[in-house]
N, C-alpha and C positions, 0 to 999 in steps of 0.2 A: 918301923918308924915308933916312939916312946910314948909313954903319957897318953894315948889316944883320949881325947873326948867321948862323948856321946852323941857329936852332932851329925850332921846332912848338911855336906854343902852341895850346892847346884851351879851349873855354867848355866846363866841367864842368856841365851842368846839374843844380840838387840839388833833390829834391821835396822840400821841410822836414817836410810833414806824415807822409810815409810814410817818409819817411829813408831817403832811395836815390835814388844817382844815375840818370838817363834809361842806357839799354842803347845809344842813340846815342853816349854816351859814351865807352862801353868799347869799343865798333867803333870809332870812329874812332879812341881808340886805340891801339886793334891793329897799324890800317892805318899810321898815323905811325910805328908801333915798324919796319914795313916801307919805309915811306920812307929815316927815318931811317939804313936799311943800305945802301940805294943812295948818298946825301947824308948824310955823318955832320953826326950834330948833335941837343942834347935833344931829348927828349921835356916836354914842359910844359903843365901845367893851372892854370885860375885858377879859383878855387871862391870866392865870395862870398855870405856869411850863412853860416848853420849851424854843425852841428859836421862834421868829418871821420869817415870809419871809422873803429873805433881799428884795424880790421884792416887795414893797409897792403898785403897781400900782393893784395886786392883792386883795388888802384890801380899794380899791377907792373907796366907799360906806362911811365908816368911816370918822368923825372928829378929834375921838380922842383916841388913844387903850391905855387903862392902865393894864401892864403886868406887872406881880409881877411872877419874874423869880427865886425864891428861890428854892430851891433842893429840900425842901419839901411838894411843892405842885406839884413835878413831875409825880406823881401818882395819882388818883383820889380817893379822901377818903372824903367821905359827911359829914363828920363833918368840920372837916377844909377846905371845898370849900363851904361849907352854912355859917360858920364863915366870910370868909374874905368875900365873894361877898355881905353879908350883910351888912359886917361895910363897903364896897364902896357905898352902896344904901345907908346909912345915911350920909354919905360923903359929897356924891354928888347930891344927890337927886332929882334923876332921875325921868320924869311924869309916863313912859312905861319902862317895865323889859322885857323881850321875849329871850326863850331859843328854842332850838328847841325840838322838843319829840323825841326824841334820848331815847333807854333804860335809861342813865346819865341823858339825862333831866326831863326826866319823873321822877326818884329818886330825882334829886336836886331841883326843881323847888317848890313843896309844903313844904320844909323843910326852905328853905329860905322866901316863903309865910309867914311858920309859926312863925319864929323868927320877923321879920314885922308885923305880925298880919294884914296882909289882904288879900285879896280872889285872887285866881286863878283860869283863863279860862284854862282847858286843851285840846290839838290837835285839833287845830280853824283851820281851813280850807281855812279863810276868815279874813282879820282886815282891819277896816276904822276907819278913826278920824272927828270929826269934828271942826268948826276954835275956838273952846272951848276947845282943848285937849283932848274931849271925847273921848277914843278907845273904838269902836265896835266893842265885839266881837265874829266870828259867828264860831258855829259849830253845826254838827249836831247832835239831840236830839232823842232819844226814839226807834235806832235801826236805826238810819239813814232817821228815815220817814219824819223827819222836819229838818229844819236848824232853830239853836234857836240865836239871838243877844241877849249877856251877856253885860254890862255895869255894871261901877262901879263908881260911884257918889260919893260917901262918904268917901274912902279909896284910900290912895297915896303910893306907884307906882302900878299905874294898872298893873297885870302882868299874861301873858301867855305864854302857850307853844303851836311850831306849828307844823304841822304836814311839812313831809318834801316833797320836788316835788310840792306844791299846789300853788309857786309861782315860775318866771319867775327866772333861775339864768344867764340871761342873760345882766350881767351889764353893758358889752362893748357897747351896743346899746342907755343904759341908759343916757343920760346927764342929771342927777337933781347928777349921782354917780362919778362927775369925778373931786374927793379930792385928797386930798396931805395929807394923816392924821397925826398930831403929835402924838409921841408915849411917851408916863410917864411911865417911872419904879416907882414901888411901891418898897416900900421895908415892910418888916411885922415889926412894931413896937409895936405888944401886941402879946402874948407869943399864941401858937394854942390849941386850944383845944386837948383834947387825941383823936389819931387817931383811927376809929372806926375796920380800916381793916391793914394790916401789911401785905406787898407784897415780898413774896418771892423769885418770877421768872414770868418776862411776858414770853409767847411765840406769834407770830403770825402766826393765822392760814392761810396759804395758799392754803388753799384747795379751788378749785372751786367748789361754792355755786350757787345753783338758785337764780339769784336777777334781778327779773324782774324789780325793779325800775328803776335799771340802762339802762334798754335795749334801745334801740332808734329806732326798730320796736317789736311792739307787737302781735301776733294772739290771739284773745280769742275768747271764747266760753264757751257758757250758755247750758239748758238744753234744748234749740229748739233744738241742734242736736238732737234729739232723744235717743241715748243708745250708753253706753260706747265706745263698739266696733267702733262706727264712729270717736272719739276722733283721730285713726290713718289718718284721712284723713285733721284732725289740722295742724297735723305734717306735713306733706307731702308738706301745704300751707303755714307752715312755716319755709322749709328745704330750698323751691325753693325762700322766702325771706330772707333768714338767719335772721329773724327773732324767737324771744323767746316766746314760748305758756303761754298761762295765762288764767285764768279762772275764771265765775261767782261764789258766795258764795251758789248758790244753788247746782254747780257741786260738792266742796268741802261738803258741809251737806251731801251729797248725796255718798260719800265716792268715785268719780273719781279719784279726785286730791289731793295731800296735799295742806297745808293750805299757802304756803311758794309761792303755784302760782295764788293764791285769789285775784283780784284786788278790790278796793272798800274799805269806811269807816272801816268795820270788817278784811278788811286785807292791802294792799297794795298801797297807793296812787304813781302815775305813771303819768310820763311827756314822753313819748317818742315823735319819730317827728312823726312816725305815726302808731294809734292805730286802728286794724281792728276788729268787734267787730261781732261772728257768734252765731246765734241764740241766741242773748241777751236782754231781753226785754229792762230792765236798770233803776230798782230800783233807789230810788235817793239815798241809799247809796252806788252802781254802781255808779255815774254819779259823784257823788262826786270825787268817785275815777280815773276821768279818765279826768277830766273839762281842764288839764292844758296841756292834748294833743295839738300838733300843726297840726294836723289832724288826723278827725276821720271819718271813714268807718264803716257803718252800715251793716249787712245783716239780713234781717228778714221776715221771712211772712207776720205777722200782721203788716199793713200799719199804725195802731196806736199808734204803739211801742213808749214809749216816748223815748228811744235811738237814732231817727231820729231829735227830738228838738236840740238837742247837735249836730248831725253828720253833718261834714262838706260835705258828699255823702253817701247817702241812699238807698241802693237795695233793693226792695221789691220783694220778691221770695223765692223758697227752696232753701235754701244753698246747696241740693242736687245735683242740676239744676245749679247752678250758682258759685261753687266750680272745676269742671272740668274744663269749659271757662276758668276762670279763671288762673286755673294753666295750659292747653294748651297752655293760651297767655304769660304766663311765660317762660314755656319751648322754645317756639317756637322765 
């Protein structure tokens, strides 16, 4: 693609039934503002179907919002969404295109990249840019044992999906994101491709599910607790802290907990206010999953455990001796 602009285009995934954007949209927006501060250019959004929030301040990271309100785009269809977004990209020629690595984003992004004949880096956990506009797309590789930096030197736009919760969502504190976005209504001036799926009915699942990604406090444990019966001690601490319980990959692989509780690259990326790691050594793939936490407290008997390199507070000792004192202090 020639005559590329310096802009960044973000696909804004919209929850029509619940009337909000996915949180990852705001997280990518803040990071895009920071990238645009290094390599100056606009940060733009594309929204398909639905209604925009009445308060534009919630989208203060964007310069322009391209909104397609067509009824045909109200519900996600991979063919029509691929067609419309690809056409917009050809029109405005962004340097970078970013999507959230959500179930929907993971379906949509590779199809857009294929249609545009460009590369795609999936599940990024960090993004950096140089003064030439070259995007450094950073993601774990080889099972999370190394961090790979991927660049696309020859094709444009540069495309990536971003894991939720790896970037800050506190845009109110970020001065580069105080914008008043211009809303550009877009009409469909071309026939849509045949839809792949016909929506018969949409139902919102209001069942309370385990969602460690949204927890404010997480008490997480690994194989260092010794045996499965000791999990009840972890739950006692979590109850006192009004926290959610989570665990390491080793715990899930041992069959002690469901995968929904797993933290790490192969589990969930989390960003709680407080993350307490008990008996977790700190493999690279686990550290990737917790590095956005505001405060990390680690309890481990091994003073050389990698978890201590990331922890704000480290306690070297047997968790069975540490936990009773911690529980007593909380109860009292």
